[in-house]
MARZALO-943750 format. One record per residue: residue in three letters; z, x, y of N, C-alpha, C, O in turn. Coordinates in Angstrom, 1 decimal, always signed. Example, Ala and Ser with C-alpha at 12.3 -4.5 7.8 and 13.67 -1.06 7.14 Angstrom:
<nubas>
rest, n.pz, n.px, n.py, ca.pz, ca.px, ca.py, c.pz, c.px, c.py, o.pz, o.px, o.py
ALA, +7.8, +13.2, -5.7, +7.8, +12.3, -4.5, +7.8, +13.2, -3.3, +8.5, +14.2, -3.3
SER, +7.1, +12.8, -2.2, +7.1, +13.7, -1.1, +7.9, +12.9, +0.0, +8.0, +13.4, +1.1
</nubas>
This chain:
<nubas>
rest, n.pz, n.px, n.py, ca.pz, ca.px, ca.py, c.pz, c.px, c.py, o.pz, o.px, o.py
MET, -18.6, -13.2, +34.5, -19.1, -12.0, +33.8, -19.0, -12.1, +32.3, -17.9, -12.5, +31.8
ALA, -20.1, -12.0, +31.7, -20.2, -12.1, +30.2, -20.6, -10.8, +29.6, -21.4, -10.1, +30.0
PHE, -19.9, -10.5, +28.5, -20.2, -9.3, +27.7, -20.7, -9.8, +26.3, -20.4, -10.9, +25.9
ARG, -21.5, -8.9, +25.7, -22.0, -9.2, +24.4, -21.3, -8.2, +23.4, -21.3, -7.0, +23.7
VAL, -20.8, -8.7, +22.3, -20.2, -7.8, +21.3, -21.1, -7.9, +20.0, -21.4, -9.0, +19.6
ARG, -21.5, -6.8, +19.5, -22.4, -6.7, +18.3, -22.2, -5.4, +17.7, -21.6, -4.5, +18.2
THR, -22.7, -5.3, +16.4, -22.6, -4.0, +15.7, -23.7, -3.1, +16.3, -24.7, -3.6, +16.8
VAL, -23.5, -1.8, +16.2, -24.5, -0.9, +16.7, -25.7, -0.9, +15.7, -25.6, -1.3, +14.6
ARG, -26.9, -0.6, +16.3, -28.1, -0.7, +15.5, -28.8, +0.6, +15.2, -29.8, +0.7, +14.4
SER, -28.3, +1.7, +15.8, -29.0, +3.0, +15.6, -28.0, +4.1, +15.8, -26.9, +3.9, +16.2
LEU, -28.4, +5.3, +15.4, -27.5, +6.5, +15.5, -27.2, +6.7, +17.0, -26.1, +7.1, +17.3
ASP, -28.2, +6.5, +17.8, -28.0, +6.7, +19.3, -26.9, +5.8, +19.8, -26.0, +6.2, +20.5
GLU, -27.0, +4.5, +19.4, -26.0, +3.5, +19.8, -24.6, +3.9, +19.2, -23.6, +3.8, +19.9
PHE, -24.6, +4.3, +18.0, -23.4, +4.8, +17.3, -22.7, +5.9, +18.1, -21.5, +5.9, +18.4
GLY, -23.5, +6.9, +18.5, -23.0, +8.0, +19.3, -22.4, +7.6, +20.7, -21.4, +8.0, +21.1
THR, -23.1, +6.6, +21.3, -22.7, +6.1, +22.6, -21.3, +5.3, +22.4, -20.4, +5.5, +23.2
ALA, -21.3, +4.6, +21.3, -20.0, +3.9, +21.0, -18.9, +4.8, +20.7, -17.8, +4.6, +21.2
LEU, -19.2, +5.9, +20.0, -18.1, +6.9, +19.7, -17.7, +7.5, +21.1, -16.5, +7.8, +21.2
GLY, -18.6, +7.7, +22.0, -18.3, +8.3, +23.3, -17.3, +7.4, +24.1, -16.5, +7.8, +24.8
ALA, -17.5, +6.0, +23.9, -16.6, +5.1, +24.6, -15.2, +5.2, +24.1, -14.2, +5.0, +24.8
ILE, -15.1, +5.5, +22.8, -13.8, +5.8, +22.2, -13.3, +7.2, +22.5, -12.1, +7.3, +22.9
GLY, -14.1, +8.2, +22.4, -13.7, +9.5, +22.5, -13.4, +10.0, +23.9, -12.7, +11.0, +24.1
HIS, -13.8, +9.3, +24.9, -13.6, +9.7, +26.3, -12.1, +9.7, +26.6, -11.6, +10.4, +27.5
TYR, -11.3, +8.9, +25.8, -9.8, +8.9, +26.0, -9.2, +10.3, +25.6, -8.1, +10.7, +26.1
PHE, -9.9, +11.0, +24.8, -9.5, +12.3, +24.3, -10.2, +13.5, +24.9, -10.1, +14.6, +24.5
GLY, -11.1, +13.2, +25.9, -11.9, +14.2, +26.5, -13.0, +14.7, +25.6, -13.4, +15.8, +25.7
TRP, -13.5, +13.8, +24.7, -14.5, +14.2, +23.7, -15.8, +13.5, +23.9, -15.8, +12.2, +24.0
ALA, -16.8, +14.2, +24.1, -18.2, +13.7, +24.2, -18.9, +14.0, +22.9, -19.3, +15.2, +22.7
PRO, -19.1, +13.1, +22.0, -19.7, +13.4, +20.7, -21.1, +13.8, +20.8, -21.9, +13.3, +21.6
THR, -21.5, +14.8, +19.9, -22.8, +15.3, +19.8, -23.6, +14.4, +18.8, -22.9, +13.6, +18.1
GLU, -24.9, +14.6, +18.7, -25.6, +13.9, +17.6, -25.1, +14.3, +16.2, -25.0, +13.5, +15.3
ASP, -24.7, +15.6, +16.1, -24.1, +16.0, +14.8, -22.8, +15.3, +14.5, -22.5, +14.9, +13.4
ASP, -22.0, +15.1, +15.5, -20.7, +14.3, +15.4, -21.0, +12.9, +14.9, -20.4, +12.4, +14.0
ALA, -22.0, +12.3, +15.6, -22.4, +10.9, +15.2, -22.9, +10.8, +13.8, -22.5, +9.9, +13.1
ILE, -23.6, +11.8, +13.3, -24.1, +11.8, +11.9, -22.9, +11.9, +11.0, -22.8, +11.2, +10.0
ARG, -22.0, +12.8, +11.3, -20.8, +13.1, +10.5, -19.9, +11.8, +10.4, -19.5, +11.4, +9.3
PHE, -19.6, +11.2, +11.5, -18.8, +10.1, +11.6, -19.4, +8.8, +10.9, -18.7, +8.0, +10.4
SER, -20.7, +8.7, +11.0, -21.4, +7.6, +10.5, -21.3, +7.5, +8.9, -21.4, +6.5, +8.3
SER, -21.0, +8.7, +8.3, -20.8, +8.7, +6.9, -19.4, +8.0, +6.5, -19.2, +7.6, +5.4
LEU, -18.5, +8.1, +7.5, -17.1, +7.5, +7.2, -17.0, +6.0, +7.8, -16.3, +5.2, +7.4
LEU, -17.8, +5.8, +8.8, -17.8, +4.5, +9.6, -19.2, +4.0, +9.7, -19.9, +4.3, +10.6
PRO, -19.6, +3.1, +8.7, -21.0, +2.6, +8.7, -21.3, +1.8, +10.0, -20.4, +1.2, +10.6
PHE, -22.5, +1.7, +10.3, -23.0, +1.0, +11.5, -22.4, -0.4, +11.6, -22.0, -0.9, +12.6
GLU, -22.4, -1.1, +10.4, -21.9, -2.5, +10.4, -20.4, -2.6, +10.6, -19.9, -3.7, +10.8
ARG, -19.7, -1.5, +10.7, -18.3, -1.5, +11.0, -17.9, -1.0, +12.4, -16.8, -1.0, +12.8
MET, -19.0, -0.6, +13.2, -18.8, -0.2, +14.5, -19.3, -1.2, +15.5, -20.5, -1.5, +15.5
HIS, -18.4, -1.8, +16.3, -18.8, -2.9, +17.2, -18.9, -2.3, +18.6, -18.0, -1.6, +19.0
ALA, -19.9, -2.7, +19.3, -20.1, -2.3, +20.7, -20.0, -3.5, +21.7, -20.5, -4.5, +21.3
VAL, -19.4, -3.2, +22.8, -19.4, -4.2, +23.9, -20.5, -3.8, +24.8, -20.5, -2.7, +25.4
VAL, -21.5, -4.7, +25.0, -22.7, -4.4, +25.8, -22.6, -5.2, +27.1, -22.4, -6.4, +27.1
ASP, -22.8, -4.5, +28.2, -22.9, -5.1, +29.6, -24.2, -4.7, +30.2, -24.3, -3.5, +30.5
ASP, -25.0, -5.6, +30.5, -26.3, -5.3, +31.2, -27.1, -4.2, +30.5, -27.7, -3.3, +31.1
GLY, -27.1, -4.3, +29.1, -27.9, -3.3, +28.3, -27.2, -2.0, +28.0, -27.7, -1.2, +27.3
SER, -26.0, -1.8, +28.6, -25.3, -0.5, +28.3, -24.0, -0.8, +27.5, -23.3, -1.8, +27.7
ILE, -23.7, +0.2, +26.6, -22.5, +0.1, +25.8, -21.3, +0.5, +26.7, -21.3, +1.7, +27.2
VAL, -20.3, -0.3, +26.9, -19.2, +0.0, +27.8, -17.9, +0.1, +27.1, -16.9, +0.5, +27.6
ALA, -17.8, -0.4, +25.8, -16.6, -0.3, +25.0, -17.0, -0.4, +23.5, -18.1, -0.8, +23.2
ALA, -16.1, +0.0, +22.7, -16.4, +0.0, +21.2, -15.2, -0.1, +20.4, -14.1, +0.3, +20.9
ALA, -15.3, -0.5, +19.2, -14.2, -0.5, +18.2, -14.8, -0.5, +16.9, -15.8, -1.1, +16.6
GLY, -14.2, +0.3, +16.0, -14.6, +0.4, +14.6, -13.5, +0.6, +13.7, -12.4, +1.1, +14.1
GLY, -13.7, +0.3, +12.4, -12.8, +0.5, +11.4, -13.5, +0.8, +10.1, -14.4, +0.2, +9.7
SER, -13.0, +1.9, +9.5, -13.6, +2.3, +8.2, -13.3, +1.4, +7.1, -12.2, +0.8, +7.1
PRO, -14.2, +1.2, +6.2, -13.9, +0.3, +5.0, -12.8, +1.0, +4.2, -12.7, +2.3, +4.2
SER, -12.0, +0.3, +3.4, -11.0, +0.8, +2.6, -11.5, +1.7, +1.5, -10.7, +2.5, +0.9
SER, -12.8, +1.6, +1.2, -13.4, +2.5, +0.2, -14.0, +3.8, +0.7, -14.7, +4.5, +0.0
SER, -13.7, +4.1, +2.0, -14.3, +5.3, +2.6, -13.7, +6.5, +2.0, -12.5, +6.6, +1.7
PRO, -14.5, +7.6, +1.8, -14.0, +8.8, +1.3, -13.2, +9.4, +2.5, -13.6, +9.4, +3.6
PHE, -12.0, +10.0, +2.2, -11.2, +10.6, +3.2, -10.4, +11.7, +2.6, -9.6, +11.4, +1.6
ARG, -10.5, +12.9, +3.1, -9.8, +14.1, +2.5, -10.2, +14.3, +1.1, -9.3, +14.7, +0.3
GLY, -11.4, +14.0, +0.7, -11.9, +14.2, -0.7, -11.4, +13.2, -1.7, -11.7, +13.3, -2.9
GLU, -10.8, +12.1, -1.2, -10.3, +11.1, -2.1, -10.9, +9.8, -1.8, -11.6, +9.7, -0.7
ARG, -10.8, +8.8, -2.6, -11.2, +7.4, -2.2, -10.0, +6.6, -1.9, -9.1, +6.6, -2.7
CYS, -10.1, +5.9, -0.8, -8.9, +5.0, -0.4, -9.0, +3.8, -1.3, -10.1, +3.2, -1.6
ARG, -7.8, +3.3, -1.7, -7.7, +2.1, -2.4, -6.6, +1.3, -1.7, -5.7, +1.8, -1.1
ALA, -6.8, -0.1, -1.8, -5.8, -0.9, -1.3, -4.5, -0.7, -2.1, -4.5, -0.9, -3.3
PRO, -3.4, -0.3, -1.5, -2.2, +0.0, -2.2, -1.4, -1.2, -2.5, -1.5, -2.3, -1.9
GLU, -0.6, -1.1, -3.6, +0.3, -2.2, -3.9, +1.5, -2.2, -2.9, +2.0, -3.3, -2.5
SER, +1.8, -1.1, -2.4, +2.8, -1.0, -1.4, +2.3, +0.1, -0.4, +1.7, +1.0, -0.8
PRO, +2.7, +0.0, +0.9, +2.2, +1.0, +1.9, +2.5, +2.4, +1.5, +1.8, +3.3, +1.8
SER, +3.6, +2.7, +0.8, +4.0, +4.0, +0.5, +3.2, +4.6, -0.7, +3.3, +5.8, -0.9
SER, +2.5, +3.8, -1.4, +1.8, +4.3, -2.6, +0.4, +4.8, -2.3, -0.3, +5.3, -3.2
ALA, -0.1, +4.6, -1.1, -1.5, +5.0, -0.8, -1.5, +6.5, -0.4, -0.6, +7.0, +0.3
SER, -2.5, +7.2, -0.8, -2.6, +8.6, -0.5, -3.5, +8.8, +0.8, -3.4, +9.9, +1.4
CYS, -4.2, +7.7, +1.2, -4.9, +7.8, +2.5, -5.0, +6.4, +3.0, -4.8, +5.4, +2.3
ARG, -5.4, +6.3, +4.3, -5.5, +5.0, +5.0, -6.8, +4.8, +5.6, -7.4, +5.8, +6.1
PRO, -7.3, +3.6, +5.7, -8.5, +3.4, +6.6, -8.3, +3.8, +8.0, -7.1, +3.8, +8.5
ILE, -9.3, +4.1, +8.7, -9.2, +4.5, +10.1, -9.7, +3.4, +11.0, -10.8, +2.8, +10.7
ALA, -9.1, +3.2, +12.1, -9.5, +2.2, +13.1, -9.4, +2.9, +14.5, -8.5, +3.7, +14.7
ALA, -10.4, +2.6, +15.4, -10.3, +3.1, +16.7, -11.0, +2.2, +17.7, -11.9, +1.4, +17.3
ALA, -10.6, +2.2, +18.9, -11.2, +1.4, +20.0, -11.1, +2.2, +21.3, -10.3, +3.0, +21.5
GLY, -12.1, +1.9, +22.2, -12.1, +2.5, +23.5, -13.0, +1.8, +24.5, -13.9, +1.0, +24.1
CYS, -12.9, +2.2, +25.7, -13.7, +1.6, +26.8, -14.1, +2.7, +27.7, -13.3, +3.5, +28.2
SER, -15.4, +2.7, +28.0, -15.9, +3.8, +28.9, -16.0, +3.3, +30.4, -16.3, +4.1, +31.3
ALA, -15.9, +2.0, +30.6, -16.0, +1.4, +31.9, -14.8, +1.8, +32.8, -13.6, +1.7, +32.3
GLY, -15.0, +2.3, +34.0, -13.9, +2.7, +34.8, -13.3, +1.8, +35.7, -12.4, +2.1, +36.4
</nubas>
């Protein structure tokens, strides 16, 4: 069994990838959710696991320069000096 891992290519794929992560929390993202999250997590940072043409798992991480809570994240000199942190998430929708 071979899986293909690649970045998402469209808002639809991004939403499906978010769903693979969100199902752990009982969350099915809407198109509006996908639009909102794509501003924090660019397509090139969201990776999808594709099996037979369907996204079955995903992982993504926001860049350290992503806006978060109205501030810009910066790489801290020490972990305690940062006011915000990049976000990472992973999930699998295959049962």
